[in-house]
N, C-alpha and C positions, 0 to 999 in steps of 0.2 A: 420846533418839531420835537415830538416825543419819541424817545428811543426805548423800545422794549428790551429788557435784559437778554432775552433769548431769541429775539427776532430783530435783526439789524434793520435800521431805517435806511431809506434810500434818498439820494438827491438826484433830481434830473439835471440835465446839462445846464439849463438856464439858472437853476439855483446854485450850482457849483460855480459857474462863471461869476455870478453876483457875489458869492462868498470870496472868490479870488480877487475881485475888484475892490471889495469894501474893506478887506483886511481885518485882523491879521490873516495872512495867507494860510490856508489849510495845509496840513501835512498829507500830501498825496502819496500813497504807497501803491505802486503798480506790482501786482503779484504774478504777472506773466513771466515766461522764460526770458532770459537775457537776450536771446535772439529776437523774440517778438518785440521786446522793449526797444531794441536797437532799430527795428524796422519803423516803428512809429510810437511816440508817446507824448503825453501832455507835458508841455514845458514846466519844469519845476518839480516834476514827480520823481520819486526815488524808487528804483527797482529792487524789490525784495521778493525773489522767486518763492512760490508757494512752498516748495520743499524746504528751502532755507528758513522760511517763516515758521513752519511747523517744527523743524528741528530745534530752533532757538526761540520758541514763542515766549518762554518765561523771561528771558533777557530783553526781548523786544518789547514785551508788555511793560516791564519795569521801566524801560527807557521812554516809552510813549505815555505812560500814565502821568497824571498831574493836571494842572489847570487847563491845559489845551488838549486833553484827551478827546473832547467832543469835536476838535478840529481835524481829527484823523479821518481821511476818506480813502477807502480801498477801491482800487481800479483793476479790472481785467478786461478780457475781450468783450464779454457779454454780461457778466455778473455772476456766473456760476462759481468760478474760482475765488472771486472776491468774497462770496458768501461763505465758502469753506475757510478762508483766511479769517473772517470775522468770528466764526465759531471757534477757531483755534486761539484767537486773541482774547476771547471773552472769558474772564475769570468768574469765580463764584460771586454772584451779586454785582458783577461789573457789566455795565452796558456794552453792547457790541459797537465797534466803530461803524460809521455809516458807509454806504456803498454808492458808487456812481451807477445810477439806473441805466441799464443798457450798455454799460462799459464803453470801451473805446469805439465800438461800432456806432453807438448813439452820439458820441462826441464828434466823430468824423462826419456823421450824417447831417450835423448842423453847420458844418464848415468852421468849427472852432479851431483855434491854432493847434498845430501839431509839429513836433520836431521829428523829422524823418531821416532814415539811413538806409542801409542795405535791405532790399525787399526779401522777405521770407514768407512761407506759408504759415498761417496761424496753426496752433497746436490742434484745435478742433478739426481743421481741414485735414491735417496729417492723420488723425485718428480715423476719420471717415475713409481715407485712402487705404490705410493699412488694413482696417477691418473689412472693407469691401473686397480688397484684393485677396485676403485670406479666405473669405467665404467663396468667392468665385473660383479660386484655385482648388479649394477642397472639393467643391461640387464637380468641377471638370475632372479632377483626379479620381473621384469616386466611380466614374464610368469604367475605369480600369482596375481600381482598388477600392471596392465598396466601403471598407471601414473609414476611408478618408472623409466620408460625410460627417463623421462625428466632430471633426475640427470645426465645420460650419456650425454645428449644434453648440459647441463650446463657445465660439465667438458670440453667437446669439444669446446664450446664457450670460456671458460676461457683460454684454451691452445692456441686457435687462437688469442685471444687478447694479450696473453703473447708474442707470436711471433711478432705481429705487433707493439707492444709498447716496446718490448725489456725489459719487466718486468715480474715478476712471483710472484703473490700474494701467491700461495701455497708454493713456495720456501721461501718467507719471513716468513710465518707462521711456516714452519718446522724449520727454522733457530733458532726460539725461544725455541724449545724443549730442555730439559736438555741434551739429547743425543748429540745435536750439539753445546751446549754451552761449552763443555769440562769441565775441572776442575772448571773454573769460567770465566765469561765474563769480559774482561778487562775494567777498568774504563778509562775515558778520561785522568785523571791525570796520570795513569799508562802508557798510550800510549804516552803522551807528554814526560814523563820522559824517556821512552825507546828510543824515537826518539832523545832526547837530548843526551842520553848516546851513541847512535850509532854515532852521529855527533862528539862527543868529542873524540872518538877513531878512527875516519876515517882520 
């Protein structure tokens, strides 16, 4: 499979499962929040939340680069955050890591193995709830206080910008809530140790 330097390649579920079965095992990096990861993740994957990855991308890239760089596969719920992670990890002239096409949703849809824990709402669902609630509340409030309608306009503008820029400020803020952090946010040292452990056993 050809990997374009500025356009990460994707693997479908069947291709990833074949890669996992044929060895050496790929380095699966799940960039969702710790809470989402705790709810359900691919066995053997390592949780590196997107904000942590962006904050320490230079050290993570240095750790991941080498003969098995092409074995790195990024995973999220549907592919959007994994694409952002790939962009963050791609250096000048360095090919982007591959992504699991369709993310965990596609993996679950095929009945592939999952390790599950405490159920939580996915981050995208939380964004829809908060954005929808703010718009509804502002429209209702505007019947008594007309300027409140501008909150709905601001939310609409924010969602439009999120779509155009492929980012989501509301999602990044919600990711910081204790609900989404899970038992605890992994440290960089813990992440590097987990990645090293996976490499040693693969």
